[in-house]
N, CA, C and O atoms as a GROMACS GRO file, in nm:
protein
  596
    1MET      N    1   2.060   0.284   0.505
    1MET     CA    2   1.921   0.205   0.488
    1MET      C    3   1.846   0.442   0.496
    1MET      O    4   1.892   0.511   0.587
    2PRO      N    5   1.795   0.476   0.445
    2PRO     CA    6   1.680   0.610   0.488
    2PRO      C    7   1.533   0.580   0.523
    2PRO      O    8   1.466   0.483   0.487
    3LEU      N    9   1.497   0.686   0.601
    3LEU     CA   10   1.387   0.627   0.697
    3LEU      C   11   1.296   0.599   0.580
    3LEU      O   12   1.300   0.631   0.462
    4PRO      N   13   1.184   0.502   0.682
    4PRO     CA   14   1.075   0.465   0.593
    4PRO      C   15   0.968   0.622   0.564
    4PRO      O   16   0.952   0.722   0.634
    5PRO      N   17   0.925   0.590   0.460
    5PRO     CA   18   0.810   0.648   0.471
    5PRO      C   19   0.763   0.734   0.558
    5PRO      O   20   0.747   0.679   0.667
    6LEU      N   21   0.733   0.855   0.558
    6LEU     CA   22   0.565   0.843   0.709
    6LEU      C   23   0.526   0.951   0.677
    6LEU      O   24   0.559   1.058   0.728
    7PRO      N   25   0.397   0.923   0.527
    7PRO     CA   26   0.338   1.034   0.539
    7PRO      C   27   0.237   1.055   0.698
    7PRO      O   28   0.227   0.988   0.801
    8GLN      N   29   0.166   1.200   0.643
    8GLN     CA   30   0.106   1.211   0.754
    8GLN      C   31  -0.057   1.128   0.770
    8GLN      O   32  -0.113   1.153   0.876
    9SER      N   33  -0.131   1.038   0.680
    9SER     CA   34  -0.165   0.947   0.711
    9SER      C   35  -0.156   0.848   0.825
    9SER      O   36  -0.243   0.776   0.873
   10ALA      N   37  -0.026   0.861   0.858
   10ALA     CA   38   0.066   0.687   0.974
   10ALA      C   39   0.065   0.778   1.095
   10ALA      O   40   0.118   0.738   1.198
   11ILE      N   41  -0.002   0.919   1.089
   11ILE     CA   42   0.067   1.011   1.224
   11ILE      C   43  -0.065   1.068   1.307
   11ILE      O   44  -0.143   1.150   1.258
   12ASP      N   45  -0.079   1.009   1.445
   12ASP     CA   46  -0.189   1.037   1.538
   12ASP      C   47  -0.119   1.085   1.641
   12ASP      O   48  -0.038   1.026   1.713
   13ILE      N   49  -0.173   1.243   1.646
   13ILE     CA   50  -0.139   1.347   1.727
   13ILE      C   51  -0.265   1.366   1.852
   13ILE      O   52  -0.375   1.419   1.839
   14GLY      N   53  -0.209   1.309   1.966
   14GLY     CA   54  -0.259   1.345   2.125
   14GLY      C   55  -0.369   1.174   2.099
   14GLY      O   56  -0.488   1.208   2.096
   15ALA      N   57  -0.361   1.085   2.089
   15ALA     CA   58  -0.482   0.998   2.093
   15ALA      C   59  -0.437   0.953   2.260
   15ALA      O   60  -0.376   1.005   2.353
   16SER      N   61  -0.506   0.829   2.234
   16SER     CA   62  -0.593   0.817   2.432
   16SER      C   63  -0.568   0.628   2.432
   16SER      O   64  -0.631   0.526   2.458
   17ALA      N   65  -0.489   0.653   2.403
   17ALA     CA   66  -0.520   0.432   2.504
   17ALA      C   67  -0.479   0.387   2.610
   17ALA      O   68  -0.375   0.430   2.658
   18ALA      N   69  -0.563   0.275   2.679
   18ALA     CA   70  -0.566   0.254   2.802
   18ALA      C   71  -0.471   0.215   2.838
   18ALA      O   72  -0.429   0.228   2.953
   19ASP      N   73  -0.390   0.130   2.700
   19ASP     CA   74  -0.285   0.090   2.826
   19ASP      C   75  -0.171   0.015   2.659
   19ASP      O   76  -0.236  -0.010   2.558
   20TRP      N   77  -0.069  -0.001   2.657
   20TRP     CA   78   0.039  -0.016   2.614
   20TRP      C   79  -0.002  -0.117   2.488
   20TRP      O   80   0.064  -0.066   2.397
   21ARG      N   81  -0.064  -0.218   2.436
   21ARG     CA   82  -0.128  -0.299   2.426
   21ARG      C   83  -0.241  -0.223   2.333
   21ARG      O   84  -0.245  -0.246   2.212
   22ALA      N   85  -0.328  -0.135   2.393
   22ALA     CA   86  -0.451  -0.042   2.282
   22ALA      C   87  -0.301   0.055   2.204
   22ALA      O   88  -0.279   0.041   2.084
   23ALA      N   89  -0.225   0.134   2.278
   23ALA     CA   90  -0.120   0.199   2.183
   23ALA      C   91  -0.024   0.134   2.103
   23ALA      O   92   0.058   0.190   2.032
   24VAL      N   93  -0.036   0.038   2.114
   24VAL     CA   94   0.071  -0.058   1.982
   24VAL      C   95  -0.063  -0.082   1.914
   24VAL      O   96  -0.051  -0.086   1.792
   25ALA      N   97  -0.193  -0.100   1.960
   25ALA     CA   98  -0.268  -0.088   1.839
   25ALA      C   99  -0.251  -0.017   1.757
   25ALA      O  100  -0.212  -0.047   1.644
   26LEU      N  101  -0.297   0.172   1.830
   26LEU     CA  102  -0.263   0.290   1.721
   26LEU      C  103  -0.185   0.286   1.595
   26LEU      O  104  -0.211   0.299   1.475
   27SER      N  105  -0.066   0.259   1.676
   27SER     CA  106   0.033   0.279   1.591
   27SER      C  107  -0.017   0.183   1.422
   27SER      O  108  -0.037   0.216   1.306
   28GLY      N  109  -0.019   0.042   1.508
   28GLY     CA  110  -0.045  -0.069   1.349
   28GLY      C  111  -0.170   0.004   1.293
   28GLY      O  112  -0.148   0.049   1.181
   29ALA      N  113  -0.336   0.034   1.353
   29ALA     CA  114  -0.419   0.122   1.274
   29ALA      C  115  -0.270   0.151   1.150
   29ALA      O  116  -0.245   0.092   1.045
   30ALA      N  117  -0.202   0.254   1.214
   30ALA     CA  118  -0.163   0.417   1.170
   30ALA      C  119  -0.144   0.408   1.047
   30ALA      O  120  -0.202   0.479   0.964
   31LEU      N  121  -0.014   0.271   1.009
   31LEU     CA  122   0.075   0.167   0.899
   31LEU      C  123  -0.044   0.120   0.819
   31LEU      O  124  -0.045   0.153   0.700
   32ALA      N  125  -0.134   0.056   0.862
   32ALA     CA  126  -0.219   0.027   0.787
   32ALA      C  127  -0.359   0.122   0.733
   32ALA      O  128  -0.459   0.072   0.681
   33ARG      N  129  -0.336   0.275   0.760
   33ARG     CA  130  -0.473   0.355   0.726
   33ARG      C  131  -0.355   0.459   0.581
   33ARG      O  132  -0.399   0.534   0.494
   34SER      N  133  -0.138   0.405   0.618
   34SER     CA  134  -0.118   0.489   0.512
   34SER      C  135  -0.103   0.372   0.405
   34SER      O  136  -0.030   0.390   0.307
   35GLY      N  137  -0.165   0.263   0.421
   35GLY     CA  138  -0.042   0.169   0.318
   35GLY      C  139   0.030   0.040   0.260
   35GLY      O  140   0.030  -0.047   0.173
   36ALA      N  141   0.092   0.094   0.378
   36ALA     CA  142   0.231   0.024   0.466
   36ALA      C  143   0.172  -0.113   0.474
   36ALA      O  144   0.187  -0.205   0.394
   37ALA      N  145   0.078  -0.113   0.621
   37ALA     CA  146   0.083  -0.258   0.677
   37ALA      C  147  -0.036  -0.282   0.730
   37ALA      O  148  -0.085  -0.220   0.824
   38LYS      N  149  -0.115  -0.426   0.634
   38LYS     CA  150  -0.250  -0.460   0.716
   38LYS      C  151  -0.297  -0.444   0.815
   38LYS      O  152  -0.217  -0.414   0.904
   39PRO      N  153  -0.431  -0.453   0.853
   39PRO     CA  154  -0.449  -0.445   0.959
   39PRO      C  155  -0.411  -0.534   1.059
   39PRO      O  156  -0.403  -0.486   1.172
   40GLY      N  157  -0.378  -0.690   1.039
   40GLY     CA  158  -0.342  -0.781   1.111
   40GLY      C  159  -0.187  -0.724   1.182
   40GLY      O  160  -0.151  -0.708   1.298
   41TYR      N  161  -0.152  -0.714   1.115
   41TYR     CA  162   0.009  -0.615   1.153
   41TYR      C  163   0.026  -0.554   1.333
   41TYR      O  164   0.127  -0.572   1.401
   42ALA      N  165  -0.082  -0.490   1.371
   42ALA     CA  166  -0.044  -0.481   1.511
   42ALA      C  167  -0.084  -0.600   1.534
   42ALA      O  168  -0.010  -0.673   1.468
   43GLY      N  169  -0.171  -0.673   1.598
   43GLY     CA  170  -0.160  -0.755   1.670
   43GLY      C  171   0.005  -0.950   1.668
   43GLY      O  172   0.014  -1.060   1.722
   44GLU      N  173   0.091  -0.862   1.562
   44GLU     CA  174   0.158  -0.971   1.529
   44GLU      C  175   0.275  -0.835   1.655
   44GLU      O  176   0.334  -0.874   1.756
   45MET      N  177   0.277  -0.749   1.625
   45MET     CA  178   0.339  -0.660   1.664
   45MET      C  179   0.367  -0.654   1.862
   45MET      O  180   0.463  -0.626   1.934
   46ILE      N  181   0.170  -0.712   1.894
   46ILE     CA  182   0.163  -0.652   2.015
   46ILE      C  183   0.245  -0.799   2.060
   46ILE      O  184   0.332  -0.804   2.147
   47ARG      N  185   0.187  -0.939   1.966
   47ARG     CA  186   0.213  -1.044   2.010
   47ARG      C  187   0.416  -1.041   2.038
   47ARG      O  188   0.480  -1.078   2.137
   48MET      N  189   0.456  -0.994   1.935
   48MET     CA  190   0.612  -0.989   1.970
   48MET      C  191   0.646  -0.926   2.170
   48MET      O  192   0.722  -0.968   2.256
   49ILE      N  193   0.551  -0.819   2.169
   49ILE     CA  194   0.569  -0.793   2.286
   49ILE      C  195   0.543  -0.862   2.377
   49ILE      O  196   0.632  -0.864   2.463
   50GLU      N  197   0.391  -0.969   2.411
   50GLU     CA  198   0.387  -1.027   2.455
   50GLU      C  199   0.543  -1.199   2.512
   50GLU      O  200   0.576  -1.255   2.616
   51ASP      N  201   0.582  -1.208   2.366
   51ASP     CA  202   0.631  -1.309   2.358
   51ASP      C  203   0.810  -1.248   2.398
   51ASP      O  204   0.909  -1.316   2.427
   52HIS      N  205   0.798  -1.131   2.386
   52HIS     CA  206   0.979  -1.098   2.447
   52HIS      C  207   0.995  -0.996   2.546
   52HIS      O  208   1.102  -0.954   2.590
   53GLY      N  209   0.867  -0.955   2.580
   53GLY     CA  210   0.882  -0.886   2.710
   53GLY      C  211   0.908  -0.726   2.628
   53GLY      O  212   0.967  -0.731   2.520
   54PRO      N  213   0.865  -0.593   2.677
   54PRO     CA  214   0.899  -0.460   2.635
   54PRO      C  215   1.031  -0.419   2.577
   54PRO      O  216   1.074  -0.304   2.567
   55TYR      N  217   1.091  -0.538   2.538
   55TYR     CA  218   1.226  -0.430   2.423
   55TYR      C  219   1.204  -0.321   2.363
   55TYR      O  220   1.280  -0.224   2.367
   56VAL      N  221   1.110  -0.326   2.310
   56VAL     CA  222   1.121  -0.174   2.180
   56VAL      C  223   1.058  -0.057   2.274
   56VAL      O  224   1.017   0.052   2.233
   57VAL      N  225   1.060  -0.098   2.389
   57VAL     CA  226   1.104   0.032   2.478
   57VAL      C  227   1.221   0.073   2.526
   57VAL      O  228   1.278   0.034   2.628
   58ILE      N  229   1.280   0.213   2.390
   58ILE     CA  230   1.446   0.221   2.365
   58ILE      C  231   1.463   0.287   2.486
   58ILE      O  232   1.516   0.271   2.596
   59ALA      N  233   1.405   0.358   2.430
   59ALA     CA  234   1.445   0.485   2.549
   59ALA      C  235   1.386   0.534   2.667
   59ALA      O  236   1.354   0.446   2.747
   60PRO      N  237   1.354   0.690   2.713
   60PRO     CA  238   1.270   0.721   2.837
   60PRO      C  239   1.189   0.793   2.715
   60PRO      O  240   1.234   0.873   2.633
   61GLY      N  241   1.020   0.726   2.731
   61GLY     CA  242   0.898   0.818   2.660
   61GLY      C  243   0.848   0.723   2.544
   61GLY      O  244   0.738   0.717   2.490
   62LEU      N  245   0.994   0.632   2.515
   62LEU     CA  246   1.018   0.608   2.388
   62LEU      C  247   0.965   0.472   2.323
   62LEU      O  248   1.004   0.372   2.383
   63ALA      N  249   0.898   0.454   2.231
   63ALA     CA  250   0.832   0.282   2.197
   63ALA      C  251   0.841   0.272   2.052
   63ALA      O  252   0.777   0.351   1.982
   64LEU      N  253   0.935   0.160   1.987
   64LEU     CA  254   0.968   0.118   1.887
   64LEU      C  255   0.864  -0.040   1.847
   64LEU      O  256   0.893  -0.160   1.848
   65ALA      N  257   0.754   0.027   1.818
   65ALA     CA  258   0.707  -0.134   1.846
   65ALA      C  259   0.686  -0.185   1.653
   65ALA      O  260   0.641  -0.130   1.553
   66HIS      N  261   0.746  -0.308   1.684
   66HIS     CA  262   0.725  -0.388   1.504
   66HIS      C  263   0.742  -0.569   1.519
   66HIS      O  264   0.766  -0.649   1.609
   67ALA      N  265   0.711  -0.574   1.358
   67ALA     CA  266   0.748  -0.688   1.394
   67ALA      C  267   0.861  -0.761   1.289
   67ALA      O  268   0.941  -0.700   1.218
   68ARG      N  269   0.845  -0.909   1.297
   68ARG     CA  270   0.904  -0.943   1.160
   68ARG      C  271   0.844  -0.950   1.010
   68ARG      O  272   0.737  -1.000   0.975
   69PRO      N  273   0.944  -0.886   0.932
   69PRO     CA  274   0.858  -0.902   0.796
   69PRO      C  275   0.775  -1.008   0.767
   69PRO      O  276   0.795  -1.101   0.845
   70GLY      N  277   0.655  -1.041   0.650
   70GLY     CA  278   0.598  -1.120   0.658
   70GLY      C  279   0.442  -1.042   0.569
   70GLY      O  280   0.425  -0.921   0.565
   71PRO      N  281   0.344  -1.146   0.505
   71PRO     CA  282   0.223  -1.090   0.508
   71PRO      C  283   0.150  -1.007   0.511
   71PRO      O  284   0.079  -0.952   0.427
   72GLN      N  285   0.176  -0.991   0.665
   72GLN     CA  286   0.068  -0.882   0.742
   72GLN      C  287   0.179  -0.638   0.665
   72GLN      O  288   0.162  -0.516   0.669
   73VAL      N  289   0.277  -0.760   0.611
   73VAL     CA  290   0.378  -0.636   0.581
   73VAL      C  291   0.368  -0.570   0.434
   73VAL      O  292   0.392  -0.645   0.339
   74ILE      N  293   0.340  -0.461   0.413
   74ILE     CA  294   0.243  -0.455   0.214
   74ILE      C  295   0.389  -0.364   0.208
   74ILE      O  296   0.468  -0.443   0.156
   75THR      N  297   0.459  -0.244   0.236
   75THR     CA  298   0.602  -0.253   0.177
   75THR      C  299   0.610  -0.163   0.299
   75THR      O  300   0.511  -0.127   0.364
   76ASN      N  301   0.769  -0.119   0.332
   76ASN     CA  302   0.840  -0.061   0.450
   76ASN      C  303   0.738   0.124   0.494
   76ASN      O  304   0.688   0.215   0.428
   77GLY      N  305   0.757   0.088   0.655
   77GLY     CA  306   0.633   0.275   0.689
   77GLY      C  307   0.710   0.267   0.862
   77GLY      O  308   0.780   0.206   0.942
   78LEU      N  309   0.630   0.382   0.832
   78LEU     CA  310   0.700   0.424   0.969
   78LEU      C  311   0.568   0.560   1.024
   78LEU      O  312   0.587   0.681   1.017
   79SER      N  313   0.477   0.511   1.061
   79SER     CA  314   0.421   0.556   1.223
   79SER      C  315   0.446   0.563   1.328
   79SER      O  316   0.494   0.466   1.386
   80ILE      N  317   0.415   0.734   1.421
   80ILE     CA  318   0.421   0.808   1.537
   80ILE      C  319   0.265   0.792   1.549
   80ILE      O  320   0.176   0.814   1.467
   81VAL      N  321   0.263   0.742   1.687
   81VAL     CA  322   0.118   0.788   1.782
   81VAL      C  323   0.182   0.924   1.947
   81VAL      O  324   0.268   0.934   2.034
   82THR      N  325   0.114   0.962   1.916
   82THR     CA  326   0.160   1.053   2.076
   82THR      C  327   0.052   1.116   2.164
   82THR      O  328  -0.031   1.204   2.143
   83LEU      N  329   0.090   1.016   2.304
   83LEU     CA  330  -0.047   0.988   2.390
   83LEU      C  331  -0.038   1.124   2.500
   83LEU      O  332   0.052   1.188   2.553
   84THR      N  333  -0.185   1.127   2.499
   84THR     CA  334  -0.205   1.262   2.575
   84THR      C  335  -0.172   1.279   2.743
   84THR      O  336  -0.139   1.365   2.825
   85GLU      N  337  -0.219   1.072   2.730
   85GLU     CA  338  -0.162   1.016   2.822
   85GLU      C  339  -0.100   0.911   2.850
   85GLU      O  340  -0.149   0.799   2.839
   86PRO      N  341   0.077   0.950   2.912
   86PRO     CA  342   0.136   0.773   2.856
   86PRO      C  343   0.102   0.649   2.955
   86PRO      O  344   0.037   0.644   3.060
   87VAL      N  345   0.196   0.518   2.855
   87VAL     CA  346   0.149   0.408   2.932
   87VAL      C  347   0.278   0.326   2.989
   87VAL      O  348   0.399   0.350   2.990
   88SER      N  349   0.200   0.221   3.036
   88SER     CA  350   0.345   0.099   3.087
   88SER      C  351   0.348   0.023   2.976
   88SER      O  352   0.264  -0.035   2.907
   89PHE      N  353   0.519   0.043   2.974
   89PHE     CA  354   0.529  -0.159   2.884
   89PHE      C  355   0.576  -0.231   2.987
   89PHE      O  356   0.582  -0.351   2.960
   90GLY      N  357   0.619  -0.198   3.118
   90GLY     CA  358   0.667  -0.305   3.171
   90GLY      C  359   0.816  -0.295   3.196
   90GLY      O  360   0.885  -0.368   3.268
   91HIS      N  361   0.856  -0.186   3.118
   91HIS     CA  362   0.980  -0.141   3.121
   91HIS      C  363   1.071  -0.076   3.270
   91HIS      O  364   1.051   0.027   3.335
   92ALA      N  365   1.192  -0.204   3.292
   92ALA     CA  366   1.230  -0.115   3.445
   92ALA      C  367   1.253   0.047   3.440
   92ALA      O  368   1.207   0.137   3.510
   93HIS      N  369   1.364   0.045   3.303
   93HIS     CA  370   1.368   0.185   3.329
   93HIS      C  371   1.285   0.298   3.252
   93HIS      O  372   1.265   0.410   3.300
   94ASN      N  373   1.238   0.255   3.125
   94ASN     CA  374   1.189   0.401   3.055
   94ASN      C  375   1.093   0.404   2.980
   94ASN      O  376   1.058   0.412   2.862
   95ASP      N  377   1.044   0.387   3.137
   95ASP     CA  378   0.864   0.391   3.164
   95ASP      C  379   0.838   0.484   3.180
   95ASP      O  380   0.885   0.557   3.267
   96PRO      N  381   0.740   0.517   3.088
   96PRO     CA  382   0.583   0.518   3.078
   96PRO      C  383   0.621   0.602   2.958
   96PRO      O  384   0.697   0.698   2.971
   97VAL      N  385   0.562   0.564   2.828
   97VAL     CA  386   0.560   0.560   2.721
   97VAL      C  387   0.455   0.669   2.687
   97VAL      O  388   0.338   0.675   2.724
   98ARG      N  389   0.553   0.788   2.573
   98ARG     CA  390   0.469   0.873   2.548
   98ARG      C  391   0.450   0.933   2.388
   98ARG      O  392   0.385   1.035   2.363
   99VAL      N  393   0.484   0.892   2.337
   99VAL     CA  394   0.554   0.821   2.205
   99VAL      C  395   0.578   0.704   2.159
   99VAL      O  396   0.675   0.641   2.202
  100VAL      N  397   0.502   0.655   2.071
  100VAL     CA  398   0.469   0.521   1.976
  100VAL      C  399   0.490   0.539   1.829
  100VAL      O  400   0.423   0.581   1.735
  101LEU      N  401   0.640   0.476   1.852
  101LEU     CA  402   0.687   0.401   1.684
  101LEU      C  403   0.595   0.262   1.614
  101LEU      O  404   0.613   0.158   1.677
  102GLY      N  405   0.520   0.254   1.519
  102GLY     CA  406   0.527   0.144   1.467
  102GLY      C  407   0.616   0.151   1.317
  102GLY      O  408   0.628   0.259   1.259
  103LEU      N  409   0.671   0.035   1.267
  103LEU     CA  410   0.821  -0.038   1.216
  103LEU      C  411   0.740  -0.097   1.105
  103LEU      O  412   0.850  -0.059   1.065
  104ALA      N  413   0.693  -0.130   1.048
  104ALA     CA  414   0.680  -0.209   0.879
  104ALA      C  415   0.853  -0.208   0.803
  104ALA      O  416   0.914  -0.106   0.771
  105ILE      N  417   0.880  -0.288   0.795
  105ILE     CA  418   0.945  -0.362   0.699
  105ILE      C  419   0.957  -0.416   0.608
  105ILE      O  420   1.045  -0.496   0.642
  106ALA      N  421   0.923  -0.450   0.453
  106ALA     CA  422   0.939  -0.578   0.381
  106ALA      C  423   0.963  -0.642   0.388
  106ALA      O  424   0.898  -0.746   0.376
  107GLU      N  425   1.120  -0.625   0.422
  107GLU     CA  426   1.216  -0.719   0.360
  107GLU      C  427   1.372  -0.757   0.454
  107GLU      O  428   1.454  -0.670   0.483
  108GLY      N  429   1.382  -0.875   0.481
  108GLY     CA  430   1.415  -0.924   0.583
  108GLY      C  431   1.542  -0.818   0.638
  108GLY      O  432   1.550  -0.759   0.746
  109GLY      N  433   1.668  -0.817   0.482
  109GLY     CA  434   1.800  -0.792   0.513
  109GLY      C  435   1.747  -0.620   0.530
  109GLY      O  436   1.809  -0.536   0.464
  110ALA      N  437   1.665  -0.588   0.594
  110ALA     CA  438   1.602  -0.399   0.524
  110ALA      C  439   1.630  -0.390   0.722
  110ALA      O  440   1.715  -0.315   0.769
  111HIS      N  441   1.550  -0.471   0.800
  111HIS     CA  442   1.502  -0.479   0.868
  111HIS      C  443   1.561  -0.363   0.955
  111HIS      O  444   1.502  -0.258   0.982
  112LEU      N  445   1.688  -0.399   0.995
  112LEU     CA  446   1.846  -0.405   1.101
  112LEU      C  447   1.878  -0.240   1.075
  112LEU      O  448   1.914  -0.175   1.173
  113ALA      N  449   1.862  -0.165   0.929
  113ALA     CA  450   1.908  -0.078   0.886
  113ALA      C  451   1.829   0.024   0.932
  113ALA      O  452   1.869   0.133   0.973
  114ALA      N  453   1.644  -0.039   0.920
  114ALA     CA  454   1.532   0.079   0.907
  114ALA      C  455   1.573   0.141   1.071
  114ALA      O  456   1.576   0.263   1.089
  115VAL      N  457   1.602   0.043   1.188
  115VAL     CA  458   1.579   0.038   1.293
  115VAL      C  459   1.702   0.091   1.348
  115VAL      O  460   1.700   0.128   1.466
  116ALA      N  461   1.839   0.104   1.263
  116ALA     CA  462   1.882   0.240   1.322
  116ALA      C  463   1.878   0.335   1.267
  116ALA      O  464   1.880   0.444   1.325
  117ALA      N  465   1.870   0.317   1.116
  117ALA     CA  466   1.804   0.503   1.082
  117ALA      C  467   1.648   0.572   1.195
  117ALA      O  468   1.639   0.694   1.198
  118VAL      N  469   1.579   0.519   1.248
  118VAL     CA  470   1.487   0.594   1.307
  118VAL      C  471   1.561   0.573   1.504
  118VAL      O  472   1.534   0.637   1.606
  119ALA      N  473   1.632   0.485   1.485
  119ALA     CA  474   1.730   0.482   1.655
  119ALA      C  475   1.820   0.667   1.654
  119ALA      O  476   1.820   0.740   1.753
  120ASN      N  477   1.858   0.688   1.577
  120ASN     CA  478   1.903   0.816   1.576
  120ASN      C  479   1.872   0.909   1.479
  120ASN      O  480   1.946   0.937   1.384
  121ILE      N  481   1.752   0.960   1.504
  121ILE     CA  482   1.767   1.031   1.485
  121ILE      C  483   1.692   1.087   1.680
  121ILE      O  484   1.659   1.193   1.732
  122PHE      N  485   1.697   0.962   1.718
  122PHE     CA  486   1.693   1.049   1.870
  122PHE      C  487   1.826   1.035   1.951
  122PHE      O  488   1.816   1.067   2.070
  123ASN      N  489   1.937   0.997   1.912
  123ASN     CA  490   2.012   1.079   1.913
  123ASN      C  491   2.011   1.177   1.977
  123ASN      O  492   2.077   1.185   2.080
  124ASP      N  493   1.933   1.278   1.931
  124ASP     CA  494   1.874   1.441   2.012
  124ASP      C  495   1.828   1.401   2.093
  124ASP      O  496   1.715   1.360   2.069
  125SER      N  497   1.876   1.384   2.237
  125SER     CA  498   1.760   1.395   2.316
  125SER      C  499   1.672   1.471   2.382
  125SER      O  500   1.650   1.470   2.503
  126SER      N  501   1.627   1.532   2.305
  126SER     CA  502   1.496   1.694   2.283
  126SER      C  503   1.398   1.631   2.199
  126SER      O  504   1.281   1.670   2.201
  127ALA      N  505   1.443   1.518   2.110
  127ALA     CA  506   1.325   1.460   2.002
  127ALA      C  507   1.216   1.387   2.043
  127ALA      O  508   1.108   1.361   1.989
  128ILE      N  509   1.261   1.361   2.142
  128ILE     CA  510   1.087   1.331   2.200
  128ILE      C  511   1.024   1.329   2.288
  128ILE      O  512   0.934   1.248   2.311
  129ASP      N  513   1.070   1.447   2.378
  129ASP     CA  514   1.006   1.564   2.463
  129ASP      C  515   0.959   1.672   2.291
  129ASP      O  516   0.842   1.706   2.308
  130ARG      N  517   0.996   1.713   2.189
  130ARG     CA  518   0.975   1.767   2.111
  130ARG      C  519   0.834   1.713   2.050
  130ARG      O  520   0.727   1.773   2.058
  131LEU      N  521   0.859   1.579   1.982
  131LEU     CA  522   0.723   1.517   1.993
  131LEU      C  523   0.645   1.457   2.057
  131LEU      O  524   0.603   1.356   2.000
  132ALA      N  525   0.620   1.469   2.118
  132ALA     CA  526   0.544   1.368   2.232
  132ALA      C  527   0.398   1.587   2.226
  132ALA      O  528   0.275   1.589   2.212
  133SER      N  529   0.501   1.725   2.245
  133SER     CA  530   0.451   1.823   2.279
  133SER      C  531   0.438   1.829   2.136
  133SER      O  532   0.432   1.952   2.144
  134ALA      N  533   0.425   1.802   1.968
  134ALA     CA  534   0.436   1.803   1.858
  134ALA      C  535   0.220   1.861   1.843
  134ALA      O  536   0.161   1.857   1.951
  135THR      N  537   0.175   1.884   1.778
  135THR     CA  538   0.076   2.005   1.774
  135THR      C  539   0.043   1.910   1.603
  135THR      O  540  -0.052   1.831   1.598
  136SER      N  541   0.092   1.923   1.534
  136SER     CA  542   0.041   1.857   1.419
  136SER      C  543   0.128   1.762   1.354
  136SER      O  544   0.238   1.729   1.399
  137ALA      N  545   0.053   1.700   1.202
  137ALA     CA  546   0.136   1.601   1.176
  137ALA      C  547   0.265   1.683   1.050
  137ALA      O  548   0.359   1.617   1.006
  138GLU      N  549   0.245   1.813   1.015
  138GLU     CA  550   0.380   1.822   0.896
  138GLU      C  551   0.461   1.876   1.065
  138GLU      O  552   0.575   1.911   1.032
  139GLU      N  553   0.453   1.886   1.151
  139GLU     CA  554   0.521   1.876   1.321
  139GLU      C  555   0.643   1.790   1.332
  139GLU      O  556   0.757   1.830   1.354
  140VAL      N  557   0.604   1.661   1.315
  140VAL     CA  558   0.649   1.500   1.328
  140VAL      C  559   0.700   1.483   1.228
  140VAL      O  560   0.811   1.430   1.234
  141GLN      N  561   0.644   1.520   1.082
  141GLN     CA  562   0.760   1.518   0.993
  141GLN      C  563   0.858   1.570   0.954
  141GLN      O  564   0.926   1.519   0.864
  142GLN      N  565   0.903   1.737   1.038
  142GLN     CA  566   0.979   1.822   1.077
  142GLN      C  567   1.114   1.744   1.160
  142GLN      O  568   1.231   1.729   1.122
  143ILE      N  569   1.042   1.703   1.291
  143ILE     CA  570   1.130   1.613   1.325
  143ILE      C  571   1.204   1.544   1.303
  143ILE      O  572   1.326   1.549   1.316
  144MET      N  573   1.124   1.454   1.257
  144MET     CA  574   1.222   1.334   1.238
  144MET      C  575   1.232   1.367   1.106
  144MET      O  576   1.189   1.281   1.029
  145GLY      N  577   1.273   1.463   1.062
  145GLY     CA  578   1.328   1.469   0.910
  145GLY      C  579   1.269   1.448   0.782
  145GLY      O  580   1.329   1.459   0.676
  146VAL      N  581   1.158   1.419   0.795
  146VAL     CA  582   1.178   1.339   0.615
  146VAL      C  583   1.066   1.446   0.543
  146VAL      O  584   1.080   1.566   0.569
  147SER      N  585   1.023   1.430   0.507
  147SER     CA  586   0.889   1.534   0.382
  147SER      C  587   0.770   1.533   0.357
  147SER      O  588   0.721   1.423   0.332
  148SER      N  589   0.711   1.614   0.356
  148SER     CA  590   0.553   1.568   0.391
  148SER      C  591   0.476   1.484   0.282
  148SER      O  592   0.355   1.462   0.278
  149SER      N  593   0.596   1.432   0.176
  149SER     CA  594   0.489   1.413   0.031
  149SER      C  595   0.415   1.238   0.148
  149SER      O  596   0.326   1.166   0.101
   0.00000   0.00000   0.00000
């Protein structure tokens, strides 16, 4: 499975978040802005972390927020939020988080494939730093290897 779409409307550069919940809410808002999810999806992503812990912090400085496919997901989509000040998710090794990816997947079977496609980008250890210091949506799209459509 290729990466889900990452339109410029789903990218939020240099955002401020008081805590991890606010950071995840920003990633959900970006998914809603892009048309991939309904506004309520952000709350579902937050509940997943509240229920299961900071498992979404997949690498130093990087969180991949997501929830199960359901009525809040309109279509597959990806969002990226870079934070001016990192936030702690409570992860023992990978806090604080500077980049929050939001992932919305419409069909259950594609969920793991989408997570794997996203994770592959971060095999390049410099990708997180490059995203965190990106200054434009176009630069983020380039780092993620997606077109600007």
